[in-house]
N, C-alpha and C positions, 0 to 999 in steps of 0.2 A: 388722798390727793392734797397738794398744797393749795393755798388760796391763789387764784389767778393774779398774775402781775402784768400790767400794761407796759409793754416795751416800746410802743410806737405812738406815744401821745401826740406827736407832731404830724403823724400821717393823716391822710384823708379819712374822715369819720363816717362816710356813707356805707362802708363795709367793715365788719369786725369779725375777726377769726379767733379761734381758740387753737393754740398749739399745745399738744400733749407730748412731753418728753418722757418716753418710757425707758430709754437706756440705749445701749449699743456703743459702738466705736465712736460715733459722732460726738458723744459727750464724755469720752474717756480722757484721762490725763496720765502722763508718764510718772511712774513711781519707781523706787529702787528695785521693785520686783516685776516691772513691766507695766503695760497699760492696764488701768483699772477704772471702774466707774468713778467719775468726778462729781463734785458737789457744786452748789451755787450755779447751776446751769443757766438760769435766767440772766444773771448778771454777766456771765461769760458771753452769752449770745448777744446781749445788748452791746458789749464791747466789740464783738466780732463784726456786728453790722456797721460800725463806724468805719470799717475798712472798705465798704462799698463806695463807689463813686457817688457824689452828692445827688446826682440826678436819679440814680438807681435807688438810693435810700428814700428819697422823697416819693417815689412811685410805689413803695411798699404799702400794702393795706395795714390798717390798724389791727393789732392783735393782743390778746392776753396769753399768758403761758402758765401751765401747771406742770409740775415735775413730780413723778412718783417718788415717794419717800425712800424707796429702795430700788434704784434703777437696775434693770436686769441686763445681763448678757443675753442676747437673743437665743443662744443655744439652750438657755434654760426656759424659754417660753413653752407653753403647753395650752391645751384648750381652755383652762381657767384664765390664762393671760388673755386669750382672745375674747372671752366673755367679759373680762374687766374693761378692756378697751371699748367694746361695744356699749357696755352699760354706761361708761363715762360720757360717751358721745350722746347717747339717748337722753341722759340726764340734762345735758347742756344744749340739746338740739334746738330748743325754742329761743335760745339767747344769742346764737351766733349764726353768721351767714355761711360759714364753712369751717373746716377743721384740717389741721396738719398734725400728723403723728410722726414723731422722730423715733426711729426704731433701729435696732441692730440689723445688719444685712443678712446674716445667715438664715434667719427664718422670717424675714420681712415679707416675702411673697406668701407664706403660709398665713400670717396674720391678716394680710390684705385680703386674701381669698375668704377667710372665715368672716371678716367684717362685712364683706359683700352679702353673704347669706343672712347674717344677723340683721343687717340694716337695709332690707329690701324696700324699694320705693323711695329712696333718698330724693329729696328735692334740693339738695345742696351738695357741694363737693366735700369729699373726705380724701385727702392726699397723704399717702404714706411715703416717707423718704428716710434716708440714712446717709452714711458716708463710709468710704473705705479708709478714711483717715480722720483723726480727731479734729475738732473745730479749730484749734489753735495752730495746726500745722500750716506753715506758709505754703501757698500755692496748692493747698489740698482741695478736695472736692466738696467739703462740708458746706461752706458758705454758699456756693453756687446752687447746691441742691436745695438748701433751705430757701434761698431767694426764689427759685423756680417753683417750689411747692407752694409758697405763699401766694405767688401770682396766680397759679392755676386754682388754688383754693378760694380765690376771690372771684372766680368766673362763674356766674350764676347759671350759665349754660351747661356746665359740667355737673351732672346729677348722678354720681356713682362713686364707688371707691376706686381710686386710681393710685398708681405708683409713679412718682417723678424721680428720675435718676439720670444724671449725665446728659441733660438736655432733652430727655425724652419723657413723654407722658404716656403711660401704659395702663390698660385696664387691669385693675388689681387682681381679678380672678383669672386673668390670662397670662400672668407674669411668673417667670421663674428665674432664679439666679444661675448665671452661666459661667461666671469667672471668679476665681478666688482673689485676684489681685487687681485686675483692670478697673479703672473708673467706670467703664461700660460693663457693669457687672450684671445687668438685668436685660432680659429679652422677653418679647411676647411672640412666641413661635407661630401661633395660628390666628393672630388677630392684628390688624394694622394699628399704628400709633394713634392715640387719642389726640395728641398734640406734640409740639416740640418748641425748643428755643431756636430762633433764627436771628442771629446777631443779638440785639438787645430786646427783641420782641418775643412774646410768648404766644404762640399761635395754637388755637384749639380747633379741632376738626369736628364740627357738630354731627356730621353724617356717620361718624364712627362711634358716637356715644350712645348712651342708653336713654337719654331724656325723652325721646319720642315714645318709647315703649314702656316707660315707668310712670306714666301719668297716674294721678290720684294721690290719696293720702298715703303717707309712709306705712309700710306693712312690716314694721320691725318684728322680728321673731327672736326674742331674747330668752332663749331656753337655758336651763341649768346645765352647764357643761361639766360640772364637777366630777360626775361619774365617768365622763368620757376621758378624763385625764388619767385614768387608771389602766390604760391599755386595751380598751374595749374594741378598738379598731386597729387592725394590723395591716402592714404594707409588705407585700411579698413580690420581689422581682425574680422572674424565672431565671434559671441557669441550666445549661445542658447537663442532664443526669439527675435533675431533681427527683427525689424518691417520694412515694406516697406517704411514708411515715413522717417525712419532714413536713409535707403540707398538712398532714393530720395534726402534727404537733402544734401548729398555729391555729388552724381553723376548728380543730376538735376540742379545744379548750373551752370549758363552759363559760369562762369569763369573756370570751370574744363574741361580739355581736355583729361585727362587720369586717370585711377585708377588701383591700385594693390589690388586684393582681396586675403586675406590669408584664404584659405579654410580648411575644416577638412580632415584629413587623406589623401587619394589618390586623393582628388578632390571633396569631397562631399559638397552639398549645400542644405539648407532647401527646402523641396518640397512645396514651397509656390508660386502659380502662380503670385501673385502681385510682389513678389521679383524678379522673373524672368523677368517680364514685365519692371521693372525699368532698369535691365541690357540690355534688348533688345532695349529699347528706347535710352539709352545712346550710345550703339554701333551703332544704326541706325543714330544717330546724328554725327557720325564720331569720337566719343570718343574712345580712345585706352584702352581697359579693358583687364587685364591679371590676371590669377590666379595661385597661388603657394600654397603649403601646409603650415599649421601652424607647422607641425612637422619639427624639424631641420635637419632630415636626410630622404633620399628617395625622390621620385618624385611624382608629380600629374599625373594622367592618366584620363583625363576628359572623361567621358562616360563609364568607367569600371563598375561603379555602377549606378543604375537607378537614384540615388539622384544627380548625377553630369552630367547625360547625356544631360539634357536640357541646361546646360551652353554653350555647343558648339553651339546649335541652337540659343542661345541668343547673340552669337558673342564674347564670352569670349575666349581669347587665352591662351593656356597652357604654363606655365613657367617651365614645367618639374621639374628638381631638383635645380633650381636657388635659391640663397639666396635672402632674401628680399632686400638687398642692390643692388645686381646685377640686379634684375628685376626692381626695382624702378628707378635706374639710367639709365637703358636701355630705359625705357619709356620716361624719361626726355630727353635723348639724341635724340631719334627718333622724338619726338614731336618738338624739336628745329630745326630739319632739314627741308629744303624746298622741301619736297617730298610729294606725295599724300598718301591717306589713304591705298590704296592697297599695296603700297611699304612699308609703315610703318608696316603693319601687316605681310607681308612676311619677312621683316628683323627681326622683333621680334622673329619669329619662326626659324630663321636661326642663327646658332652659329657664332658669329662675332669674339670673342676673347677667346674662350674656356669657356664661361660662362654657357654652357648647353651641 
């Protein structure tokens, strides 16, 4: 990491934030070969902030910024990236009142979900944001997203990992990307907004937050994710006609330790004994297998239909209404912990950070 740079020395000094620029479209610049990660982001951000109305600029909290030496395209992010982000926040945790992470949009919700599990018990805000267009694009979304993220990251009542995008503050572990082009790129299908921008005001809804249930000292779980970045957890979305050998090719591999099944509807699965046998064998080997719905809204209810009843007998855990990002990163997090299989299964079924 680079040394923190203070970009708002004239802002009020009662709150100080740390901004971490990890990469993504928000910091890209146009080159002869298309958009590519740009350099000198701190200076560019300082210049961009001068385009805010004077009143809005004066209301910004004071903050420092660090930029990763090699900004990443978020499609290149992996569990090691998530670990690095959490480690950097934990290292600086005692020195700042809140954090903003600037990240590419493609895997932004994955990073936000993973950070929530690693940084349990947060007593300050961590707000992740990005943009559909680079910082210097006229009338783009980058500057507004940064402004909103800074405001919410200075709200001491917000004590969790959140995503701010297009005027909405969403629980990070309940967020998913829904659109490839629209500025309204993110949604929280099974949880209400944590806050939103209304005119020039940034309104937080405390009753939707985690502060009341996350009391006590931070319970950071900064496990080593390096092994998890080698494909130890797989994600399988069912399709009509899936064959046992195809499921076996994924779950039968000795390198695989966990799997996320995206089921039909409320948790339905093909009534095929050999498919169920593959799942039961994998679970019996200690592999952590969980199921969620392919539907973006609603929850799975394993056993409600006969077609899904045998999943419970095969050892598949219910992911309720968790997003794919939340369920997958939870599997990664639990498998990286030095705990036994019984504890992993119990913790998967237990809400840790409002993910279910």
